[in-house]
C-alpha positions in Angstrom: 0.0 0.0 0.0 1.6 3.3 -1.0 1.1 6.6 0.7 0.6 9.8 -1.2 2.2 12.9 0.3 0.6 16.1 -0.6 3.3 18.7 -0.3 2.9 22.3 -1.3 4.2 23.2 -4.8 7.8 24.2 -5.1 8.1 27.9 -5.9 9.8 28.6 -9.2 12.1 31.5 -9.6 11.8 33.1 -13.1 15.2 33.9 -14.5 14.8 36.3 -17.4 17.3 35.7 -20.3 19.7 38.7 -21.0 21.5 39.3 -24.2 25.3 39.2 -24.1 28.2 36.9 -23.0 30.1 36.4 -19.8 33.5 38.2 -19.8 35.0 35.4 -17.6 33.9 32.2 -19.3 32.4 33.4 -22.6 29.0 31.7 -22.0 25.9 33.3 -23.5 23.7 32.1 -20.7 23.1 35.3 -18.8 19.9 35.7 -16.6 18.3 38.4 -14.5 16.6 37.5 -11.3 16.0 38.8 -7.7 18.2 37.8 -4.8 18.1 38.8 -1.1 21.3 39.4 1.0 22.3 41.3 4.1 21.7 44.5 2.2 18.2 43.7 1.2 16.7 42.7 -2.2 18.6 43.1 -5.4 18.0 42.4 -9.1 21.1 40.7 -10.4 22.4 39.6 -13.8 24.5 36.4 -13.5 26.3 34.0 -15.8 24.5 30.6 -15.4 27.8 28.8 -16.1 30.3 30.3 -13.8 27.9 32.5 -11.6 29.9 35.7 -12.2 27.7 38.7 -11.3 27.5 41.2 -14.1 25.1 43.6 -12.5 23.5 44.1 -9.1 20.8 46.8 -8.6 18.8 47.6 -5.5 15.2 46.3 -5.8 12.1 47.0 -3.7 12.5 46.7 0.1 10.3 43.7 0.5 11.3 42.0 -2.8 8.3 40.5 -4.6 5.8 41.8 -1.9 4.3 45.2 -2.8 2.5 47.2 -0.2 -0.2 49.7 -1.1 1.8 52.5 0.6 4.6 51.9 -1.8 2.3 52.8 -4.7 1.4 56.2 -3.3 
C-alpha cells in the first residue's frame, strides 16, 4: 500500500534571459533574477555557467511583496 504525500508546490524563480556573453567564461547564458542578501533585495544579472555577477541593482525593500503604501 503506497502513501501519497501532498506537499505544497515548489516555488519557481523566473530567470529572465539577458543578451550578451560572460566576460569570464564566454558563455551566452546570462539571466536576470531577484536575490536577497544582508543589504536587502537586489536584481542581479549572473552568468549561469560560472555564476559571475555582471550587475547588481537595488530592488524593492520587500522584494516581490508590494505594499499599497509603496504605490502612493
